[in-house]
N, C-alpha and C positions, 0 to 999 in steps of 0.2 A: 604530730606523731601517728595520728590513723593514718594516713596519708603514707607515709614514710611503710607501715606496715602491710598497707594494699599495696606497694609496689612492689615489696617483697612477694608476697601471695599471689599478685599477678605473675610475678617472673618465674616461681615455681609452679606454675599453671602450666606454663609456655614448656620450662624444662622437662615437666614429668612428660608431656603429650610427646615431644621429641623424644625424650629416652625411650618411650615406652615403643613408639615406631622402630628404635634401634635394637631393643630386645626383641621385637618380632623378626626383624631382619637378622639378627645373630643365630635365632632358634632357627630361621629357614637355612641357614648357611651350615647349621650342626646336621639337620634332618636331610639336606641333598648329600652332603659330605660323608655322613656316616660317621662324624667324629667321636660320639657316644660309645658306640661298639668296637669302633678301631683303637678308643682310649682302654677300653674293656681289655682288649686284646693283648696292647701293649703289658698292661697290668699282671696278665696270667702269663705271657711270658716271662716276666721277672719272676712272679712266684715260682714259677717251674725251674728256672735257672737256677734260684737261688736253694732249693730244697734238694735238688739232684742236678749236680754243673756236668756230669756225662750227659744230659739229656738235652745242653745248651744248644746244639747243632739242630736239634729238632721241636726245641721250643716254640719255633713259630708255626711250624705244620701241626703239634698236637693241639695250638691253643685254637688256628684255625679251625679243627676236627669238632673241638668240644664247643665252639661257640656257635658253628653253624650246624649243629644235630638238629635234626626234625622237630626234637622236641624244647629243644633248647632257643633255636634262632626265631627271632621277631618277626623276620621278615615274611611278607605273603605276597612278595613283587615277584612275577614270572622271569624266568632269565630269556627275555625279548632279546632280538636282533638288535636292538638300539640301544639297551644296556651293556651288551657285550661290545660295542664300539668305543664305551666310554673306560679306560683300561682302570681295573679296581675299584671302579664304583659299585656294580654289581655284587664283588664280594663284600664291598662294606655293609653293604645295604643287609646283606644276610647275617650278617654278627648280630649276636644277643645283645643287648644293652645291661643284663643284668644274670646274675649266674651265682648258684650256690654250691658251697663245697661238696655236696653230695653229689650234685649234678656231674661236677667235674671229676669228681672219682668213679663215677657210674658210666661216663663214657669212656674214660683211660682205660678202666677196667675190659670193656668192649673190646677197645681195640690191642689191649695185652694178651685177647684171647685169639684174635686175628694174624693170618701169616702175611705182614707187609714190614717195609721198613721200620715204620714205627714202632712194632710190636716191643722190641727190648726198651725202647726208651718209655713206653709210656707202663711198662712192667716197672721198671726202676721207681716211677713215683708213685704207682700204687702202692709199691714197698716201703715206701715212706708218707704213708697216710696220714699218719701222727702228726708228721711235722708239718703236711699241708695245711691239716685242721688247727695247728698252732699257728701259722703264719696268713691262714686265709685273712682274717679279719684286717691285718696289719696292713697288707697288700693291698686289699680294696680300698682303705682306708686312704693309703698312699696314691692310689689309680684315681679317687674320687678329687683330691687335693691338685693333682695335675690335670684335669679334665676343666676344674675351676677355674685355675691359673689359664690354661688354655681359652677358654671362654670369654677371661679377662681380656685377653691379648685380641680376640675378634671383637671384643666391644668396643676397645681402644680404634681398630682400624674403622670399624663401624661409624664409630663417633666422626672419626677425621673425614670419612666420604659424606657422611651427613651435613655436617658441620659446614665444609666447603661448598656441596653440591645445593644447599639453601642459602649460603651466603649469609649466615645469621650469625651475628656480631652481638654478644653478649652484653659488652659495655655501649652500645650504641640501643641495643633493647631497652636496657636499663635505663636511660635517659628519654628514651620516647615515653617508657612507663612512668616515669615520674610527673614529665610535662604535660602527658594528654590524659585528662581526668575522665574522659567518657570510655576511651580505649580500658584505663584501669579498672573502671566501675563493670563494665561488662567481663572482664575476666577475672575479676572478684566473684561474681554472681556465679560465674562457671564452674569456681573450684569446687563444687560440692559434687556436683557431676562427674566431673574430669577426678576426683578421689575414688568415688564410687565405681567408676568404670576400671578405673588403677589397679582398684583392691581387688576384682573382679579375674582380673589378666593375670596379677602376679600372685594370686593367693596368700596365704598364711604363710608360707617358706620364702618366698620370694621366685619361684619355680613358674614359669609361664602356662605350663599345662598340667597343675597339682589336683585339679577336679577328674580328670581321666582316670588314676587309677583307683578312685574313690567310686565314681560312676561305675565302673567293671565290674568293683567287688560285689556294689549293692546290685546289678543286674544279675550275678551270679547267685547270690542270696535268693533272689526271688525264683530264677529259673530253675537251679539244680536242687533234686532232693535231698543231696547230701548235706546240700547248705543252709536247709532251711532252719537247723538247730543252731546256726552261726548266732552271736550275741549281735549288736549294731556295730557295723564297723566303723572304727575311726577315719579323721582324715590324715592321708598318708601323703608325706612329703617327695617319696620318690617311689618306683616300683619293685626295688627289691626290699622294702617296708610291707606293701601290700601283699606280695608272695610271702615273707616269712610269716606275716599274719595268717593267711590262708593255711600254710603248713601246719600251725599251731591247733589250728582251731577245726583242721579236717581231720574226721576217723577213718581210716582206709586209703584208698589211693588218691594222695593228695597231687601226685606228678600230673594226673589226667585233670585235674581241676585247675592247676595252674597253668597247664597247658592250655585249657579254656580261658581263662584269665587274661595270657597272654594276645590270645585271638582277639579279644575283645577291647583290649588297648590298645594293639596295633589296628583296629578297623576307625576306633575313635581318636587317633591321633590326628590323621589327615582331617576330618571333621573340626579338632582342635585348633588347627594350624586356619581353616576358614573362620571359625570364630572369634579367632585372634586379629586376623585381617578386618573384620567387621568392626571388632569392637575399636581398633584403629583408626579405622575409616569415621568411625564414629565420633573420637575425639578430634581429629582435626577438623571436623565439621563444626564442633564444638566451640575451637578457638576461631575458625573463618568467621564465624557468625556474631563473634565481638570485634570484627574489622579488622584482627592481623592478618596477614597472608603470610604462611608459612614459605611458600614460594614465591620467590621475586616475581612481579610483573609489573612491566616487561622485566625478562631475565637477561641477565647480562650477555652481552656477544662474547667471543670467545676470548676478545682481547681484553676484555674487561674483566673476565672470569681467571686468565693468567696472571693479570695484574694484583687478584686480590691475594694469589698465592705467593706474590712477591714481598719477601722480610721486609723492603723501605715502604711498603703501603701500610699505612695504620689499619686497614682492614684486614690486613694477614695478621696479627695481633688481636686484634678482637675477635678473629673468629678462632686464633689457637687457644682465647680464653673458653670460648663455648667448648670448644673442642675436651679442655681438661674438665671442665663441668660436666659435660655429658659422659664423660668417662666414669663420674664417680656411681652411674648404673639408673635403669628407673628404680629399684627397692628405696635408695639414698633421696632421689628426688619426692617421692610418693610421701615417705615418712616425713621429710620435710614441709610437704605441702599440710599434712595434717596437721602436724605441729604450729603451725605459723597461722591456719585456718581455725585452730581451735582458739588461739590468743584474740583476735579480732574483736568475739563477742566480750569479752573481759575488758579491753581497752575500750571498744564503745560507750560503755557501761561508765568506766571511769570517768571517761570525758563527757558523759552526758551529765553525770554527778556532780561536775566541777563547774558545769555550765548553770546548773542549777543552783 
């Protein structure tokens, strides 16, 4: 019975490591393509169209003006010639990834005072400020749900690429783990290290960079005079949560403090990706020390690789099972690993008592 449990633990270790690599890949794609900012732009456009149908033709332009405002935009990336060669990429990077209703109304009020084509459209929205405040939370919830669905789609795409790229056959892996006691023992021994690393990467809310928001607020508390009287900041799951906490605890010009927080977060995000890469490399090394090679050696030639993608080949269906399992996501496998790992001492003790 203990051997069967060890097989499940070893399998969960491998799935957790590969899932974390997929999480890192998806986070990189999201950052490079500016998916969070573009998703927020979509949500803001839908909100403007809902509360003021007459502004529908200008909703896109108004959303871009709001999210690229210097005091709201996350980006510190310069408009280099290289960025201009990639259509739409620089604009995506300039979009804010979080915004408050007061900020939206503030920027729109300024636009309404300009002599531009957007003046009347912005004024129409400002005139319906109460409607905007009433619908803002619902619109942001819908935006967050849409972003989660898109990230799930990217996770499935990455799972397909990684599973076929590594030629990872879940059925063969289970058979090997059940028959190779040495490999199984080494993977079980690494379960605690893998679970610890996974917990650091995923954080309490399953986010790949949860610590960045809290770290920035802690730095503000230590470095800004007006933040000295803040209580101890909690852990923040999102950037919006951190900014809302700052606004609630700052007397005076909270916009300036929030602007400084965004600068710190932006500076830390690139370091967070580097940290994730280092942790993913550590996890892969941990699995490699067990004797299991995630990357086949020798790697299949082109013919063998294409054959593995053919439905008449059993390897195809084994890899397809892997895709389905990896699509469950890193948080699922992290929790599964913790659950089965905690059962082992209990089962081992009972087995020892029966023997004695």
